[in-house]
Legacy VTK file of the C-alpha trace (Angstrom):
# vtk DataFile Version 3.0
C-alpha trace
ASCII
DATASET POLYDATA
POINTS 455 float
2.222 10.344 39.610
2.286 12.900 36.806
-0.896 14.972 36.422
-1.515 17.142 33.374
-3.480 20.364 33.809
-4.962 21.459 30.480
-6.147 25.070 30.134
-7.682 26.582 26.965
-6.821 30.299 26.947
-8.728 33.242 25.468
-8.114 36.881 26.389
-6.232 35.693 29.455
-2.922 37.537 29.146
-3.497 39.353 32.449
-4.538 36.331 34.517
-3.041 33.100 33.143
0.219 33.518 35.117
-1.729 33.912 38.355
-3.927 30.933 37.486
-0.924 28.689 36.807
0.881 30.055 39.866
-2.046 29.154 42.123
-2.085 25.611 40.733
1.670 25.239 41.308
1.258 26.357 44.920
-1.391 23.680 45.437
0.872 21.002 43.953
3.647 22.002 46.357
1.358 20.756 49.135
1.271 17.355 47.412
4.913 16.464 46.670
3.929 12.920 45.681
2.483 14.354 42.455
4.231 16.108 39.564
2.439 18.509 37.220
2.543 19.254 33.501
0.670 22.200 31.972
-0.768 22.312 28.458
-1.860 25.866 27.623
-3.699 26.384 24.323
-4.248 29.892 22.998
-7.531 29.820 21.067
-6.872 32.723 18.701
-6.907 35.452 21.360
-6.860 39.023 20.010
-4.562 40.101 22.859
-1.016 38.907 23.644
-2.070 35.726 25.431
0.191 33.516 23.318
3.257 35.682 23.933
2.632 35.347 27.679
2.192 31.557 27.715
5.099 31.078 25.261
7.414 32.983 27.604
6.121 30.908 30.539
6.958 27.742 28.559
10.483 28.941 27.739
11.144 29.501 31.453
9.409 26.329 32.702
9.861 23.118 30.687
6.819 21.555 32.385
4.621 23.982 30.414
3.611 23.334 26.793
2.299 26.394 24.950
0.233 25.990 21.774
-1.040 28.736 19.480
-4.031 27.992 17.240
-4.246 29.811 13.910
-7.645 31.337 14.755
-10.467 31.081 17.268
-11.953 27.571 16.974
-13.984 27.614 20.197
-13.296 26.141 23.615
-14.446 22.617 22.732
-12.024 22.418 19.795
-9.217 24.042 21.767
-9.615 21.262 24.332
-8.751 18.744 21.608
-5.732 20.503 20.093
-3.111 19.576 22.690
-4.109 16.035 23.608
-1.148 14.404 21.866
1.187 16.395 24.132
-0.482 15.224 27.351
1.981 13.058 29.277
0.158 12.661 32.591
-1.432 9.547 34.062
-4.604 11.624 34.206
-5.635 15.057 32.961
-7.488 17.957 34.568
-9.366 20.504 32.433
-9.659 23.973 33.957
-10.660 27.465 32.837
-8.124 30.254 32.508
-9.999 32.843 34.576
-9.232 31.549 38.083
-12.842 30.600 38.848
-11.866 26.972 39.435
-10.270 26.377 42.836
-6.908 24.508 42.546
-7.663 22.805 45.871
-10.409 20.829 44.081
-7.855 19.229 41.738
-6.967 16.580 44.279
-10.617 15.737 44.890
-10.716 14.844 41.206
-7.435 12.910 41.473
-8.715 10.842 44.395
-11.944 10.030 42.541
-10.096 8.969 39.381
-7.872 6.740 41.531
-11.037 5.029 42.794
-11.543 3.682 39.283
-13.673 6.351 37.595
-12.835 7.513 34.077
-14.493 10.967 34.084
-15.121 13.126 37.146
-16.751 16.577 37.080
-16.590 19.245 39.787
-20.087 20.350 40.754
-20.424 23.739 42.446
-23.681 24.365 44.314
-22.928 28.070 44.637
-21.631 29.697 41.470
-20.048 33.127 41.199
-21.350 33.451 37.628
-24.275 35.609 36.565
-27.886 34.511 36.222
-27.651 34.001 32.440
-24.547 31.766 32.712
-26.159 29.670 35.471
-29.381 29.328 33.476
-27.693 28.270 30.235
-25.425 25.819 32.086
-28.379 24.125 33.785
-30.367 24.093 30.532
-27.443 22.519 28.653
-27.251 19.714 31.220
-30.999 19.088 30.939
-30.958 19.106 27.126
-28.011 16.673 27.038
-29.822 14.379 29.458
-33.021 14.406 27.373
-31.051 13.702 24.191
-29.322 10.737 25.807
-25.824 12.248 25.485
-25.310 12.502 29.257
-25.867 10.077 32.108
-28.745 10.951 34.408
-27.667 12.297 37.763
-24.214 13.389 36.571
-23.748 17.159 36.323
-21.294 18.336 33.685
-18.987 21.301 34.185
-15.870 22.731 32.454
-13.765 21.637 35.468
-13.229 17.876 35.178
-10.706 15.043 35.053
-10.047 12.183 32.629
-8.247 8.910 33.171
-5.461 7.895 30.777
-7.944 5.524 29.124
-10.195 8.449 28.155
-7.267 10.531 26.916
-6.222 7.792 24.499
-9.792 7.248 23.279
-10.440 10.954 22.624
-7.242 11.145 20.553
-9.105 8.980 18.030
-12.010 11.454 17.854
-11.686 13.849 14.902
-15.139 15.426 14.488
-15.001 19.174 13.744
-18.005 19.583 16.063
-16.717 17.819 19.181
-19.097 16.633 21.864
-16.568 14.760 23.945
-18.843 13.817 26.840
-21.283 12.154 24.463
-18.427 10.494 22.557
-16.979 8.925 25.706
-20.367 7.400 26.558
-19.570 4.933 23.761
-16.650 3.595 25.821
-17.375 4.068 29.512
-20.119 4.791 32.039
-17.731 5.396 34.941
-18.759 9.027 35.499
-18.875 10.805 38.863
-19.165 14.218 40.542
-17.274 15.834 43.405
-18.292 18.985 45.240
-16.178 22.077 44.609
-15.885 25.823 44.970
-16.642 28.384 42.261
-14.780 31.672 42.607
-15.051 35.089 40.965
-13.170 35.817 37.745
-9.789 37.461 38.151
-10.253 39.786 35.180
-12.874 40.830 32.611
-16.085 39.055 31.643
-16.921 35.601 30.395
-16.535 35.083 26.640
-19.615 32.861 26.569
-22.553 34.669 25.000
-25.961 33.487 23.761
-24.574 32.495 20.340
-21.856 30.263 21.798
-24.326 28.712 24.223
-26.696 27.903 21.361
-23.843 26.341 19.383
-22.978 24.222 22.407
-26.613 23.051 22.633
-26.563 22.308 18.904
-23.641 19.956 19.461
-25.628 18.232 22.188
-28.635 17.571 19.945
-26.760 16.651 16.740
-23.793 14.610 17.991
-24.173 10.939 18.904
-27.953 11.174 19.122
-30.797 10.773 16.656
-33.504 11.762 19.146
-34.507 15.026 17.341
-34.862 13.206 14.013
-36.868 10.431 15.575
-39.011 13.020 17.322
-39.917 14.461 13.907
-40.897 10.965 12.761
-43.079 10.412 15.825
-44.750 13.791 15.271
-45.553 12.674 11.731
-47.193 9.494 12.996
-49.108 11.564 15.555
-50.465 13.915 12.886
-51.438 10.935 10.724
-53.338 9.435 13.637
-55.025 12.780 14.335
-56.099 13.168 10.700
-57.436 9.594 10.664
-59.577 10.413 13.699
-60.811 13.557 11.922
-61.823 11.570 8.818
-63.572 8.966 10.977
-65.431 11.691 12.855
-66.549 13.327 9.598
-67.815 10.001 8.227
-69.870 9.471 11.354
-71.113 13.068 11.125
-71.906 12.579 7.422
-74.096 9.552 8.197
-76.231 11.473 10.623
-75.995 15.034 9.293
-74.468 17.175 6.574
-70.803 18.238 6.729
-68.518 20.852 5.230
-66.123 19.899 2.438
-63.703 22.421 3.936
-63.366 20.220 7.003
-62.609 17.219 4.778
-59.925 19.178 2.930
-58.312 20.199 6.221
-58.284 16.569 7.323
-56.469 15.478 4.168
-53.993 18.363 4.483
-53.215 17.183 8.007
-52.827 13.617 6.740
-50.364 14.573 4.013
-48.476 16.890 6.354
-48.010 13.941 8.701
-46.783 11.722 5.859
-44.309 14.418 4.777
-42.930 14.688 8.304
-42.527 10.898 8.459
-40.488 10.848 5.267
-38.448 13.882 6.346
-37.704 12.109 9.621
-36.577 8.951 7.828
-34.449 10.979 5.413
-33.017 12.931 8.327
-32.102 9.661 10.046
-30.052 8.602 7.019
-28.484 12.033 6.481
-27.710 12.314 10.178
-25.778 9.061 10.133
-23.903 10.111 6.991
-23.102 13.475 8.558
-21.677 11.890 11.691
-19.438 9.588 9.634
-18.307 11.801 6.763
-17.756 15.283 8.200
-14.151 16.280 7.517
-14.017 19.921 8.574
-10.721 20.481 10.485
-11.076 20.228 14.223
-8.309 22.755 14.842
-5.119 24.102 13.232
-1.884 24.857 15.093
0.298 27.759 14.070
3.223 27.361 16.500
4.140 26.205 19.970
6.792 25.747 22.667
7.836 22.444 24.362
5.585 20.459 22.013
6.827 16.932 22.641
4.337 14.230 21.715
3.466 11.587 24.283
4.547 8.047 23.434
3.890 5.029 25.607
5.535 1.639 25.159
2.186 -0.051 25.648
-0.917 2.136 25.410
-3.258 -0.796 26.127
-5.676 0.298 23.412
-4.383 -0.285 19.864
-4.075 -3.650 18.141
-0.268 -3.503 18.114
-0.200 -3.249 21.916
-3.097 -5.634 22.623
-1.772 -8.300 20.214
2.008 -7.747 19.981
3.840 -9.615 17.229
6.713 -11.962 18.045
9.992 -10.256 17.139
12.565 -12.353 15.267
16.180 -11.459 14.460
16.396 -12.250 10.744
19.014 -9.940 9.240
21.221 -12.724 7.848
18.241 -14.618 6.458
16.879 -11.519 4.741
20.230 -10.762 3.137
20.381 -14.327 1.850
16.852 -14.052 0.441
17.693 -10.826 -1.369
20.848 -12.390 -2.849
18.805 -15.376 -4.039
16.155 -13.151 -5.599
18.851 -11.263 -7.518
20.550 -14.506 -8.600
17.202 -15.833 -9.867
16.651 -12.550 -11.732
13.415 -11.796 -9.819
11.437 -14.321 -11.876
10.283 -16.833 -9.249
7.819 -16.954 -6.393
8.697 -17.012 -2.704
8.328 -20.788 -2.330
10.776 -21.449 -5.170
13.342 -19.014 -3.704
13.094 -20.743 -0.330
13.615 -24.174 -1.935
16.790 -22.872 -3.579
18.117 -21.443 -0.314
17.357 -24.632 1.621
19.027 -26.787 -1.047
15.860 -28.694 -1.934
16.519 -30.354 -5.286
13.177 -30.222 -7.105
12.529 -31.106 -10.733
12.224 -27.422 -11.682
15.483 -26.539 -9.958
17.234 -29.383 -11.817
15.644 -28.305 -15.114
16.809 -24.689 -14.821
20.168 -25.728 -13.232
19.608 -23.460 -10.252
21.321 -26.074 -8.104
24.559 -24.798 -9.623
24.085 -21.312 -8.180
26.250 -20.193 -5.238
23.107 -19.441 -3.166
21.779 -23.016 -3.530
21.699 -24.609 -0.077
23.299 -21.566 1.570
20.570 -21.296 4.226
19.039 -24.573 5.298
18.222 -23.632 8.910
16.192 -20.387 8.767
12.521 -19.841 9.689
10.732 -20.661 6.448
7.343 -19.263 7.541
8.815 -15.940 8.665
10.707 -15.371 5.412
7.766 -16.444 3.278
5.426 -14.091 5.170
7.799 -11.191 4.533
8.126 -11.817 0.775
5.145 -13.829 -0.482
3.331 -10.711 -1.772
3.620 -6.944 -2.149
2.079 -4.860 0.618
-1.355 -3.710 -0.542
-3.554 -0.700 0.123
-6.542 -1.318 2.388
-9.347 0.775 3.892
-6.830 2.522 6.176
-4.250 3.135 3.433
-0.898 1.372 3.163
-0.586 -0.410 6.502
1.484 -3.310 7.797
4.115 -4.554 10.233
7.332 -2.509 10.123
10.369 -4.478 8.953
12.288 -5.735 5.940
10.453 -7.432 3.073
7.999 -6.666 0.289
5.103 -7.418 2.667
6.367 -5.034 5.353
6.324 -1.284 5.981
9.799 0.079 5.213
11.395 2.862 3.200
11.399 0.730 0.049
7.706 -0.231 0.068
6.663 3.301 1.082
8.992 4.730 -1.572
7.484 2.456 -4.213
3.942 3.480 -3.244
4.954 7.156 -3.184
6.535 6.843 -6.624
3.324 5.306 -7.959
1.253 8.077 -6.385
3.527 10.664 -7.985
3.107 9.115 -11.442
-0.666 9.075 -10.975
-0.753 12.755 -9.945
1.450 13.756 -12.860
-0.729 11.834 -15.277
-3.975 13.223 -13.823
-3.149 16.873 -13.092
0.013 17.596 -15.058
3.498 18.620 -14.002
2.767 22.341 -13.514
-0.125 21.779 -11.082
1.850 19.189 -9.107
4.856 21.476 -8.760
2.605 24.315 -7.601
0.577 22.320 -5.062
2.989 19.671 -3.769
2.259 16.638 -1.603
3.218 16.108 2.035
3.403 12.612 3.519
4.389 11.922 7.103
4.122 8.875 9.366
3.978 9.951 13.025
3.857 6.535 14.657
6.436 5.684 17.305
9.589 4.260 15.762
8.941 5.778 12.350
11.338 8.538 11.370
10.816 9.236 7.664
9.008 12.233 6.274
8.508 13.089 2.609
7.479 16.515 1.296
LINES 1 456
455 0 1 2 3 4 5 6 7 8 9 10 11 12 13 14 15 16 17 18 19 20 21 22 23 24 25 26 27 28 29 30 31 32 33 34 35 36 37 38 39 40 41 42 43 44 45 46 47 48 49 50 51 52 53 54 55 56 57 58 59 60 61 62 63 64 65 66 67 68 69 70 71 72 73 74 75 76 77 78 79 80 81 82 83 84 85 86 87 88 89 90 91 92 93 94 95 96 97 98 99 100 101 102 103 104 105 106 107 108 109 110 111 112 113 114 115 116 117 118 119 120 121 122 123 124 125 126 127 128 129 130 131 132 133 134 135 136 137 138 139 140 141 142 143 144 145 146 147 148 149 150 151 152 153 154 155 156 157 158 159 160 161 162 163 164 165 166 167 168 169 170 171 172 173 174 175 176 177 178 179 180 181 182 183 184 185 186 187 188 189 190 191 192 193 194 195 196 197 198 199 200 201 202 203 204 205 206 207 208 209 210 211 212 213 214 215 216 217 218 219 220 221 222 223 224 225 226 227 228 229 230 231 232 233 234 235 236 237 238 239 240 241 242 243 244 245 246 247 248 249 250 251 252 253 254 255 256 257 258 259 260 261 262 263 264 265 266 267 268 269 270 271 272 273 274 275 276 277 278 279 280 281 282 283 284 285 286 287 288 289 290 291 292 293 294 295 296 297 298 299 300 301 302 303 304 305 306 307 308 309 310 311 312 313 314 315 316 317 318 319 320 321 322 323 324 325 326 327 328 329 330 331 332 333 334 335 336 337 338 339 340 341 342 343 344 345 346 347 348 349 350 351 352 353 354 355 356 357 358 359 360 361 362 363 364 365 366 367 368 369 370 371 372 373 374 375 376 377 378 379 380 381 382 383 384 385 386 387 388 389 390 391 392 393 394 395 396 397 398 399 400 401 402 403 404 405 406 407 408 409 410 411 412 413 414 415 416 417 418 419 420 421 422 423 424 425 426 427 428 429 430 431 432 433 434 435 436 437 438 439 440 441 442 443 444 445 446 447 448 449 450 451 452 453 454
């Protein structure tokens, strides 16, 4: 079994070789497993990338990635997912605090059928502030509903292949991966582990980064804070109603101050305002979660960056519902010859009738039965050919998409070229030639089996 160890790196030039070396030593004790390393330099100010790049040149099992700037650990954890080739993946820190011996506790737990397994360390070598913020983050996530109760999160954890493929589809610039995966699985677990002292330096996590991490917990995949504001509004309305009722009763039996009445109405309107802000926030929150397009990360360069491709990923529609493949080269050539002979004036059904030698009134009228292609193919799959040519491939919500193959209703270099040509004419007409030449357009299809790229 191949296991990928994924390590985000920041200011780790002096310790990353020792960290990787310790992991390799542990894998030597388990010869039934192979290891791949994905090392991502998150914009370190030191020479971390030069170190991991040299490691990758020496050892082909290591992939080194250099991000263009510091995006943060959560984003760095997303940057190299498409290069992960393992049957499962282990996330670890670069400072040597995670014990390599705990890797195989995670492996065993994943093999039991769990999708996400975290290492929980009862005794941590970190300082009081780091322990406090870590525990608080777990509690906040639990209260917000973005973490399962009883499961302790940590930066040392494992994912199954199922989770790896699902997270590849996640493109939020403010990733909260644990909360995201709750949409797909509840197979979470913990294993006990050891927390060691850092090899070098101090932790890069400060109060600001901890607060940003909490912000992700309370704004990603949860509307609890917004709903809390709404409930507070209803509470203030109820409180002001009780105040007004109390003043009416007091007014019946004694005099009262108009100031008290004014305060009651202020409280009432404040509650109403909070209700409407909460409702508005609910809508804006949903829009924010769907429409945010800030880049998640940006790669500058890398070594051994070979993307993972699987014959059957078990997740996408093409793999879950594979299409029947038909050898139709001769039939397609015949169809194209017929279309040319008919001067591209007739629909698919008419072309098929000509090829099959079906003598209809229209074919007699236009003397198409005298063409060389008439009756040349009377044994091909009519439905397959008609499906390939009965219409032009159209743009949908996901862009220009379709089955790859020959035909006007298929994805191929001709249909993509036609769409690209149309896009070019539109850009020229809208922005002008000078702007288009200055800016340029890059189009690339990275799916397996697709080789073309247009710049």
